[in-house]
C-alpha positions as CSV (number, residue, x, y, z in Angstrom):
1,X,22.8,-27.4,16.2
2,X,19.8,-28.9,14.4
3,X,19.1,-27.4,11.0
4,X,15.4,-27.1,10.3
5,X,15.7,-26.8,6.5
6,X,18.2,-26.4,3.8
7,X,17.8,-24.3,0.6
8,X,19.9,-23.3,-2.4
9,X,18.9,-19.6,-1.9
10,X,17.2,-17.9,1.0
11,X,15.8,-14.4,0.4
12,X,15.4,-12.3,3.5
13,X,12.6,-9.8,3.2
14,X,9.2,-10.1,1.6
15,X,8.9,-6.6,0.2
16,X,9.0,-5.5,-3.4
17,X,12.7,-6.3,-4.0
18,X,12.6,-9.6,-2.1
19,X,9.5,-10.9,-3.8
20,X,11.0,-10.1,-7.3
21,X,14.3,-11.6,-6.4
22,X,12.7,-14.8,-5.0
23,X,10.5,-15.2,-8.1
24,X,13.4,-14.8,-10.5
25,X,15.6,-17.2,-8.5
26,X,12.9,-19.8,-8.3
27,X,12.2,-19.5,-12.0
28,X,15.8,-20.3,-12.9
29,X,16.4,-23.0,-10.3
30,X,13.1,-24.8,-10.1
31,X,10.8,-25.6,-7.2
32,X,11.8,-26.3,-3.6
33,X,15.2,-24.7,-3.7
34,X,14.3,-21.1,-2.8
35,X,12.8,-19.8,0.4
36,X,11.4,-16.3,1.0
37,X,11.6,-15.3,4.7
38,X,9.4,-12.5,6.0
39,X,9.4,-11.4,9.6
40,X,5.8,-10.1,9.5
41,X,2.7,-12.3,9.4
42,X,2.4,-11.6,5.6
43,X,4.5,-10.4,2.8
44,X,4.2,-7.2,0.8
45,X,2.5,-5.1,3.5
46,X,4.3,-1.9,2.5
47,X,3.7,-2.7,-1.2
48,X,-0.1,-2.6,-0.6
49,X,0.2,0.9,0.8
50,X,2.1,2.4,-2.2
51,X,0.4,4.9,-4.5
52,X,-2.5,5.3,-2.1
53,X,-3.4,1.7,-2.7
54,X,-3.0,2.0,-6.5
55,X,0.8,1.1,-6.7
56,X,2.7,3.3,-9.0
57,X,4.6,0.3,-10.3
58,X,7.4,2.0,-12.3
59,X,8.1,5.0,-14.5
60,X,9.0,4.9,-18.1
61,X,11.6,7.6,-17.7
62,X,13.4,5.7,-14.9
63,X,17.2,6.0,-15.5
64,X,20.2,6.3,-13.1
65,X,20.6,10.1,-13.5
66,X,17.3,10.8,-11.8
67,X,18.2,8.9,-8.7
68,X,20.2,10.0,-5.6
69,X,22.9,8.5,-3.4
70,X,25.2,6.0,-5.3
71,X,23.1,6.2,-8.4
72,X,26.1,6.7,-10.8
73,X,27.5,3.4,-9.6
74,X,24.2,1.7,-10.4
75,X,24.3,2.7,-14.0
76,X,24.9,-0.8,-15.3
77,X,21.9,-2.1,-13.3
78,X,19.6,0.5,-14.8
79,X,20.9,0.0,-18.3
80,X,20.7,-3.8,-18.1
81,X,17.0,-3.9,-17.1
82,X,14.7,-1.3,-18.6
83,X,11.2,-0.2,-17.5
84,X,9.9,-2.0,-20.6
85,X,11.5,-5.3,-19.4
86,X,9.9,-4.8,-15.9
87,X,6.5,-4.4,-17.5
88,X,7.1,-7.5,-19.6
89,X,8.0,-9.4,-16.5
90,X,4.7,-8.4,-14.9
91,X,2.8,-9.3,-18.0
92,X,4.4,-12.8,-17.8
93,X,3.0,-13.0,-14.3
94,X,-0.5,-12.1,-15.5
95,X,-0.5,-8.4,-14.4
96,X,-1.3,-5.8,-17.1
97,X,-0.5,-2.1,-16.6
98,X,-1.3,1.3,-18.1
99,X,0.7,4.4,-18.5
100,X,-0.6,7.6,-16.9
101,X,0.8,11.2,-16.7
102,X,4.5,11.9,-16.5
103,X,5.4,8.3,-17.5
104,X,3.9,6.8,-14.3
105,X,2.7,3.2,-14.7
106,X,-0.1,1.6,-12.7
107,X,-1.8,-1.8,-12.7
108,X,-4.7,-1.9,-15.2
109,X,-7.2,-2.5,-12.4
110,X,-5.8,0.3,-10.2
111,X,-5.2,-2.0,-7.2
112,X,-1.8,-2.5,-5.4
113,X,-3.2,-5.9,-4.2
114,X,-3.0,-7.1,-7.8
115,X,0.8,-6.5,-7.9
116,X,1.3,-8.5,-4.7
117,X,-0.9,-11.3,-6.0
118,X,1.1,-11.5,-9.2
119,X,4.4,-11.7,-7.4
120,X,3.2,-14.3,-4.9
121,X,1.4,-16.5,-7.5
122,X,4.5,-16.4,-9.7
123,X,6.8,-17.4,-6.8
124,X,4.4,-20.2,-5.8
125,X,4.1,-21.4,-9.4
126,X,7.9,-21.9,-9.5
127,X,7.7,-24.1,-6.3
128,X,9.2,-21.5,-4.0
129,X,8.5,-21.7,-0.3
130,X,7.1,-18.6,1.5
131,X,7.9,-18.4,5.2
132,X,6.1,-15.7,7.2
133,X,6.7,-14.9,10.8
134,X,10.3,-15.8,10.1
135,X,12.4,-13.0,11.6
136,X,16.1,-13.6,11.0
137,X,18.1,-12.4,14.0
138,X,21.6,-13.7,13.1
139,X,23.5,-14.8,10.0
140,X,26.8,-16.7,10.1
141,X,29.0,-17.8,7.3
142,X,29.7,-21.5,7.0
143,X,31.7,-23.6,4.6
144,X,28.5,-24.8,3.1
145,X,26.8,-21.5,3.0
146,X,25.0,-19.2,5.4
147,X,23.4,-20.2,8.7
148,X,20.3,-18.2,9.5
149,X,19.0,-18.1,13.1
150,X,15.3,-17.2,13.4
151,X,13.7,-15.5,16.3
152,X,11.5,-18.5,17.0
153,X,14.5,-20.8,17.4
154,X,14.6,-22.4,13.9
155,X,17.9,-22.6,12.0
156,X,18.0,-22.6,8.3
157,X,21.0,-23.2,6.0
158,X,21.2,-21.6,2.6
159,X,24.0,-22.0,0.0
160,X,23.4,-18.4,-1.1
161,X,21.7,-15.4,0.5
162,X,19.7,-12.5,-0.9
163,X,19.2,-9.6,1.6
164,X,16.2,-7.4,0.6
165,X,14.5,-6.3,3.8
166,X,14.4,-2.5,3.2
167,X,15.2,0.6,5.1
168,X,13.9,2.6,8.1
169,X,11.0,4.3,6.4
170,X,7.5,3.5,7.6
171,X,8.6,1.2,10.5
172,X,5.0,0.5,11.3
173,X,4.6,-1.6,8.1
174,X,8.2,-2.6,7.4
175,X,11.6,-3.5,9.0
176,X,15.2,-2.3,8.6
177,X,16.5,-5.7,9.6
178,X,18.1,-6.2,6.2
179,X,20.7,-3.4,7.0
180,X,21.6,-4.9,10.4
181,X,22.1,-8.4,8.7
182,X,24.3,-6.8,6.1
183,X,26.4,-5.2,8.8
184,X,26.7,-8.6,10.6
185,X,28.4,-9.8,7.4
186,X,30.8,-6.8,7.3
187,X,29.0,-4.2,5.3
188,X,28.9,-0.6,6.2
189,X,26.1,1.9,5.7
190,X,25.9,5.6,5.0
191,X,23.8,7.9,7.2
192,X,20.1,7.1,6.9
193,X,17.7,9.9,6.3
194,X,13.9,10.0,5.9
195,X,12.8,10.9,2.3
196,X,9.6,11.6,0.5
197,X,8.2,13.0,3.7
198,X,6.6,16.3,5.0
199,X,9.0,19.1,5.6
200,X,8.7,21.0,8.9
201,X,8.8,24.8,9.2
202,X,8.1,27.2,12.0
203,X,4.5,26.3,13.1
204,X,3.5,29.9,13.5
205,X,3.9,30.4,9.8
206,X,1.5,27.6,8.8
207,X,-0.8,27.0,11.7
208,X,-3.6,29.2,10.2
209,X,-3.3,27.4,6.8
210,X,-3.7,23.9,8.1
211,X,-5.6,21.8,5.5
212,X,-5.3,24.3,2.7
213,X,-4.1,23.1,-0.7
214,X,-3.0,25.2,-3.7
215,X,-0.9,25.0,-6.9
216,X,2.5,26.5,-7.1
217,X,6.2,25.9,-7.3
218,X,8.7,25.3,-4.5
219,X,12.4,25.9,-4.5
220,X,14.9,24.6,-1.9
221,X,17.3,27.4,-1.0
222,X,20.7,26.6,0.6
223,X,22.2,29.9,2.0
224,X,20.0,31.7,-0.6
225,X,21.0,29.6,-3.6
226,X,18.4,27.5,-5.4
227,X,19.3,23.8,-5.3
228,X,16.2,22.2,-6.6
229,X,12.8,23.3,-7.9
230,X,9.5,21.4,-8.3
231,X,6.0,22.4,-9.2
232,X,2.6,20.9,-8.2
233,X,0.1,20.9,-5.4
234,X,1.3,22.3,-2.1
235,X,-0.4,21.2,1.1
236,X,-0.2,23.3,4.2
237,X,-0.2,21.3,7.4
238,X,-0.1,22.1,11.1
239,X,3.6,21.4,11.2
240,X,4.9,22.3,7.7
241,X,4.6,21.8,4.0
242,X,3.5,18.7,2.2
243,X,2.5,17.5,-1.3
244,X,4.4,15.6,-4.0
245,X,6.4,18.7,-5.0
246,X,7.5,19.2,-1.4
247,X,8.3,15.5,-1.0
248,X,10.8,15.9,-3.8
249,X,12.7,18.4,-1.7
250,X,12.5,16.5,1.6
251,X,15.8,14.6,1.1
252,X,17.6,17.9,1.1
253,X,15.7,19.1,4.2
254,X,16.5,15.9,6.1
255,X,20.2,16.2,5.2
256,X,20.2,19.8,6.4
257,X,18.5,19.0,9.6
258,X,20.9,16.1,10.3
259,X,24.2,17.6,9.5
260,X,23.8,21.3,8.4
261,X,24.9,20.3,4.9
262,X,23.1,20.2,1.6
263,X,24.3,17.8,-1.1
264,X,27.5,17.4,1.0
265,X,28.3,21.1,1.2
266,X,28.1,23.2,4.5
267,X,24.8,25.1,4.8
268,X,24.0,27.7,7.5
269,X,20.5,28.4,6.4
270,X,17.9,26.4,4.4
271,X,14.5,27.6,3.2
272,X,11.7,26.4,1.0
273,X,10.6,29.3,-1.2
274,X,7.0,29.0,-2.4
275,X,6.0,30.7,-5.7
276,X,2.2,30.9,-5.6
277,X,1.9,32.3,-9.1
278,X,4.6,30.4,-11.1
279,X,3.1,31.2,-14.5
280,X,3.3,34.9,-13.9
281,X,6.5,37.1,-13.8
282,X,7.2,39.4,-10.9
283,X,6.1,42.4,-13.1
284,X,2.9,40.7,-14.1
285,X,2.0,40.0,-10.5
286,X,2.6,43.7,-9.7
287,X,0.3,44.7,-12.5
288,X,-2.3,42.2,-11.1
289,X,-2.2,43.7,-7.7
290,X,-2.6,47.2,-9.0
291,X,-5.5,46.1,-11.0
292,X,-7.2,44.5,-8.1
293,X,-6.6,47.6,-5.9
294,X,-8.2,49.8,-8.6
295,X,-11.3,47.4,-8.8
296,X,-11.8,47.2,-5.1
297,X,-10.1,50.3,-3.5
298,X,-12.4,50.1,-0.4
299,X,-11.7,46.4,0.2
300,X,-9.4,45.5,3.1
301,X,-6.0,44.6,1.6
302,X,-6.1,41.2,3.3
303,X,-9.1,40.2,1.1
304,X,-7.7,41.5,-2.2
305,X,-6.6,38.1,-3.4
306,X,-9.9,36.3,-2.9
307,X,-10.3,35.6,-6.6
308,X,-6.6,34.6,-7.1
309,X,-5.7,32.2,-4.3
310,X,-7.5,30.1,-1.7
311,X,-8.9,32.6,0.7
312,X,-6.8,31.8,3.8
313,X,-3.6,31.7,1.7
314,X,-4.3,35.1,0.2
315,X,-5.1,36.5,3.7
316,X,-2.0,35.1,5.2
317,X,0.2,36.4,2.4
318,X,-1.2,39.9,2.9
319,X,-0.8,39.7,6.7
320,X,2.8,38.5,6.3
321,X,3.7,41.2,3.8
322,X,1.8,44.2,5.2
323,X,1.4,43.4,8.9
324,X,-1.2,45.7,10.5
325,X,-1.8,47.5,7.2
326,X,-3.4,44.4,5.8
327,X,-6.7,45.6,7.4
328,X,-6.6,49.0,5.6
329,X,-8.5,49.7,2.4
330,X,-6.4,48.6,-0.6
331,X,-6.8,52.0,-2.3
332,X,-5.3,53.8,0.6
333,X,-2.0,51.9,0.7
334,X,0.9,53.9,-0.4
335,X,4.6,53.3,-1.0
336,X,6.0,50.0,-2.1
337,X,3.3,47.7,-1.0
338,X,2.7,46.3,-4.4
339,X,6.4,45.1,-4.8
340,X,6.4,43.8,-1.2
341,X,3.3,41.7,-1.7
342,X,4.5,40.6,-5.2
343,X,7.8,39.5,-3.7
344,X,6.1,37.3,-1.2
345,X,3.7,35.8,-3.8
346,X,6.7,34.9,-6.0
347,X,9.0,33.7,-3.1
348,X,7.4,33.1,0.2
349,X,10.3,31.8,2.2
350,X,9.8,29.2,4.9
351,X,12.8,28.3,7.1
352,X,13.4,24.5,7.1
353,X,13.5,23.0,10.6
354,X,13.5,19.4,9.5
355,X,11.1,16.7,8.4
356,X,8.5,14.5,10.1
357,X,10.0,11.3,11.6
358,X,10.5,7.9,10.1
359,X,6.9,6.6,10.5
360,X,5.8,9.3,8.0
361,X,8.5,8.7,5.4
362,X,7.9,6.7,2.3
363,X,11.6,6.0,1.5
364,X,15.0,5.7,3.2
365,X,17.8,7.8,1.8
366,X,21.2,6.2,2.4
367,X,22.2,2.6,3.1
368,X,24.8,0.1,2.1
369,X,27.2,1.7,-0.3
370,X,27.1,0.2,-3.8
371,X,30.9,0.3,-3.9
372,X,30.7,-2.8,-1.6
373,X,28.9,-4.8,-4.4
374,X,29.9,-6.2,-7.7
375,X,27.6,-4.6,-10.3
376,X,25.3,-5.4,-12.1
377,X,25.2,-8.8,-10.3
378,X,24.4,-7.2,-6.9
379,X,26.8,-9.7,-5.2
380,X,28.7,-8.6,-2.1
381,X,32.4,-7.9,-2.5
382,X,32.7,-8.7,1.2
383,X,30.8,-12.0,1.6
384,X,30.7,-14.2,-1.6
385,X,27.4,-15.7,-2.2
386,X,25.5,-12.9,-0.6
387,X,23.4,-10.5,-2.8
388,X,21.7,-7.3,-1.8
389,X,18.7,-5.5,-3.3
390,X,16.2,-2.7,-2.7
391,X,15.8,0.1,-0.3
392,X,18.6,-1.1,2.1
393,X,21.1,0.1,-0.6
394,X,22.3,3.7,-1.0
395,X,20.0,4.5,-3.9
396,X,16.7,6.4,-3.7
397,X,14.4,8.2,-6.1
398,X,11.8,10.9,-6.3
399,X,8.0,10.2,-6.3
400,X,6.5,8.7,-9.4
401,X,7.3,5.0,-9.4
402,X,11.1,5.4,-9.3
403,X,11.7,3.7,-6.0
404,X,9.7,0.7,-6.9
405,X,11.5,0.5,-10.2
406,X,14.8,0.3,-8.3
407,X,13.3,-2.4,-6.1
408,X,12.3,-4.5,-9.2
409,X,15.5,-4.2,-11.1
410,X,17.8,-4.7,-8.2
411,X,15.7,-7.7,-7.1
412,X,15.7,-9.1,-10.6
413,X,19.4,-8.7,-10.9
414,X,20.1,-10.3,-7.5
415,X,17.7,-13.2,-8.1
416,X,19.1,-14.0,-11.5
417,X,22.8,-13.7,-10.4
418,X,22.3,-15.9,-7.4
419,X,20.4,-18.5,-9.3
420,X,22.9,-18.6,-12.2
421,X,25.8,-18.9,-9.8
422,X,24.0,-21.8,-8.1
423,X,23.4,-23.6,-11.4
424,X,27.0,-23.2,-12.5
425,X,28.2,-24.6,-9.2
426,X,25.9,-27.6,-9.4
427,X,26.5,-28.3,-13.1
């Protein structure tokens, strides 16, 4: 078999983790010894789409306890490379950043393209070789390293290998080939679930609210027990609930839909409860409703909340709470209508039916277990000389720069470890 080229380190996957790993490895080894292989015509396509094109590069509060999956096992990785070190690394590449709300960090110029430019220029400066249109279809271990067979017929040999090709999320702009290559080398993977994605609910409950946005709080309920709560802007769509606060609950929704479990425990019924007035207590909401009814006793109950909530949301709440009585004058309503409406305003429960599919997800939950790696080096316990990084691993975070932070630090750790091992072997 003719070998097209030989490298000290081959990095498979030109996403965030792969770009960082390749740059770190090339910096330590010098030019011409590191190749970055990307199946697509260009590297970093998914990176360009992050943060609505602004790229929430990291979060200053990033630490292992705020992550999911095998995060406790990744403690050493998180503690060895801080958010401050990540920012220092980018400054060394010529990219300057600024902190915004909730510890989120963005490029100074607000453009994701600047992040990609910095990573590519840094890698090129170190003499690394970027190979696009280089889809790896097979990897085999050899005495001299790893033989990579490319889709176009080329064969490359690398003494060491870094797998960093991501997960299943957003397949239209990325590839999960990294996981299949890891499995070729003997690694396993946990169940893969879409995360940071819209949660679906019965369409009849939200169809009339399509396109409406409002502030509030959302709670994920598993058999009636609150598991997680978030606050922020809620977006109603034709098929369900969206918005950053809902995205933070979507991992739970995906797990429930896939296995009828929540955080590993059996669950018969899952709901998202929406609190439309989170700053007011139940009693205060009751008082508000009584006051509105006294101001407008002749107004149809369905329109009573016109000055409190977006019009369609208020009307839908009243219709859901009062049924046909929503059309009656507010002052004529008797009985317990106030408590009924207040209960819905403070806990409008939407049964969870699942999430939108992979092409709508920002992140993959699940992947190669960290127990199969030496940490914090990121080297495989199964195939020596192989390192793994990024989204293909069983670590994922919430919105806010946390997932990119994991990509950077796992990529930095893998690149440094692989390069140092190579230097020691060749010394």
